C-alpha positions, 0 to 999 in steps of 0.5 A: 499500499502506498501512503502519502508523505504525511501518513508515511511519517505518521505511520513510522515508515519513513527512513532518515539519512544523515551525512556530515559533509565537509561544509554541510551536515545534511538530513534527508527523509525518504518514503517506502519508495525511496523517494526524498520527502523532507530535508534539513541541513546545517552549515559548518566549517573546519577550524585549524587548531595547533596546526591541525584541521578539526571539528570540535565535539561540540560543533559536531553535536550542535550541527547534528541537532541543528540539522535535525531541528531543521528537518523537523521544522520542514516536516511541520511546515510541509505536512503539519505532523511530528517525527516520533518514530522512524523505520530506520536511520543511517549516519554517514560522514567524511571518511578517515581521520582520527577520533580516539577515546579513553576508557571513560569514553573521553576524546583524547586529542581533538578530531583530526580530519582527513584534510591533515597532511602531517602523517607523511612519515607514517603513511610512507612507512606503512605503505612499505611494511604492508606492500599496500598504498596507505594514504595520508588521510587513513586512520592508521597513518594518523594513529602511527604518526601519533606513535612516531611523535611520541604523543602522550595520549596513545597509551591511553586509547581504548577506542579509535573510530571515524566521524560516522562511527563516533556519532553512530556509537553515541546514538546507539551504544554500539562500536560498529562501522560499515566496511566502506568506512572501515576500509579507509581506517586500515585495509580490509581483506575482500575475502574475510570482509574484515580488517586484513589479519596480515596487516593488523599483525604486522602493525602489532609487531611494529609497535610492540616494543612501545609496550601499549596495553592495547592491540589494534583489533581491540581498539577498532570498530567491529566491521559490518556489511550493508544490510546487517543490523548496527544497533538501535537508537538508545534513549540517550541517543534519542535525546541527543538527536532530537532535543525537542523530545518527540523522537522515540528510542528503539529505531534500528540503525544500519551501518554507519558509512563513509561519504564515498560509500554513499556516493556509490549507492546514490549513483547505483555504482556498487556492482562490479564493472561499474564506477562513479565520479564526483566532481566539484570542489575536489574530485574522485573516481571510484571503480568497482573491481572484479579482481585486485590489481597486480601491485599497489600504486601510490595514486590509487587508494583501495577501498570497498563498497558498503557491501565489500567489493574491492574499489580503486579510488583516484582522489584529487584535491582540486577540481572546479575552484579555479574554473569557477574563479575564472567564470567570476571574472566574466561575471564581473565583465558583464556587470561592468557592461551593465547586463544583468547576470544569470550565473546558470546562463554564464556557465551554460554559454561558456561551457558549451562555447568551450566545446567549439574549441580545438580538441587539444586546446590549441596548446593551452595549458592550465594547472587548477592547483589551488592546493597541493595535489598528491597524484602529481607529487605536489605538496602545495599548489599555485593556479597557473594559466600557461601559453606560448606565443604560437598557441591558439589563444581564443575564448573557446580554448581558454575555457576548454583547457580550464574544463580539461584541467578539472578532470586532468589529474583524475585522467592521470590516475585512471589511465593506469587502471584502464591502460596498465591494469586493463580494468573493464568498466560497463557503466560510469556515472558522473555527479557533482557541480561539474555536471550541472550544465547539461551534457558539457562536463560529461563529454569532457569526462568521457574524453578523459577516461575514454569511457561513456559517462551517465548522469542521472537526475537523482545524482544531485540528491547526494550522500544523505540520500544514499545512507537513507537507501542503506537504511531502506536496504536494512529493513526493506530488502528480501531474503538473500537480495543483494545490495546491487539488486536492491538498488537496481530493482527497488531504487533506480528501476532501469534508470541508468540516466543519460549516457554520452559516449567519447568521440575519437576526436575528443579522446585524441585531443585530450590525450595530446593535452595530457602529454603536454600537461605532464611535460609542463608540470615543472612549470608548476613545481617552479611556481610553488618554489618561487611564489610565496 
């Protein structure tokens, strides 16, 4: 029986997904057909404290409560009713980072987020020890760096988790983590669907001379797969989430997940041979593999889907920020002329005009490095536009080079997967700001990775919707139904979006551009050294 939205909420059939993003906490309420029926949000910013990026525990709880209160107010306004009981809840957040607690459940040092890059020595030593790429932002890198730095708090660690794991623990009392988020703490074994026993043992042996009371297994969350029960909302948790006191305890929770996992769910990309690309302020691609790669690569992170399939992730720090800055100049010019500005029109006109330029951008180059870019080995960045006197300098090529630059580093990482590892993909879905102007970002990305790219209307719903869908999978799946099948049949029902295939001319042009780009990286390196 299909209920209308108000009846769904009143009957306790709605499902809540909450995601802690880097600048916004978002809540999405969905109905039994998995459609969003209400939303809430809270804006927040990270702080630099003693040289490390953090969000305070107070900011986490104030943000979560304010986000939920906003959702509650919107439900009241839209449906004139209260949320009292829900079918399921899911919590998601930025992956990685470091939240360490003692036996009294007190946080030992401020939460260290994925943005921190103070872990270079630890990540390098662990990558060598494990024969596996361990990125700077992973929890194990943060832990080992704290050990190398002889930090006093390490001996007192009783529990180590991520932001999603922390919020979930406080609401349910259970110390668990979804496998996707867990795979960004320390590598997981795709066969056992648990932390890699070999790597855990190697780590314990490495730090045993320090004489800590704990072993790694004892302080990490228990790993759960999508669809497994991860606890229930406690009375204390209900009061912490809904300070108005309307929400009742006893609601089941799905395993807490990272933003990469919820992005895969929201784009229907959890099946092997599928992938998704998120392109906004930063960009990353996630390709679900059929088998492990032949060797570790420094520019490819290995994580998993929420149901435990291996995923190759290429993460780039920079994407559209420099492109947007240039478009801001055209907006200023239009204002100088006294012409009313419609930003959708400005983006649309400039993006579409870029497609009339030369496929190789006429020799022009752009480095969109607002910050450092680990994939190309730069610890810092300087945005640069580069040309020589003989290049074809016109508006179309200028815009095209900035669009190419936004996915250039992503191409370098994915070329390893497709050209060296011969990874096969049936469908890649794009989502994020780069794809807002219809067809353009899609065509550029298709040329970059020489693969058809789909964009779905729902991709804009984001990770809060993705974790709500994992909550729906927990309570609505049929016996033995896989997550991929559930998403295909119950959520997306044949909607694979609008697909754009690469043209031979675009692919050849992008390949020429990227060779010039790689050859010119020395210019970027020099700019970093010389411009303070």
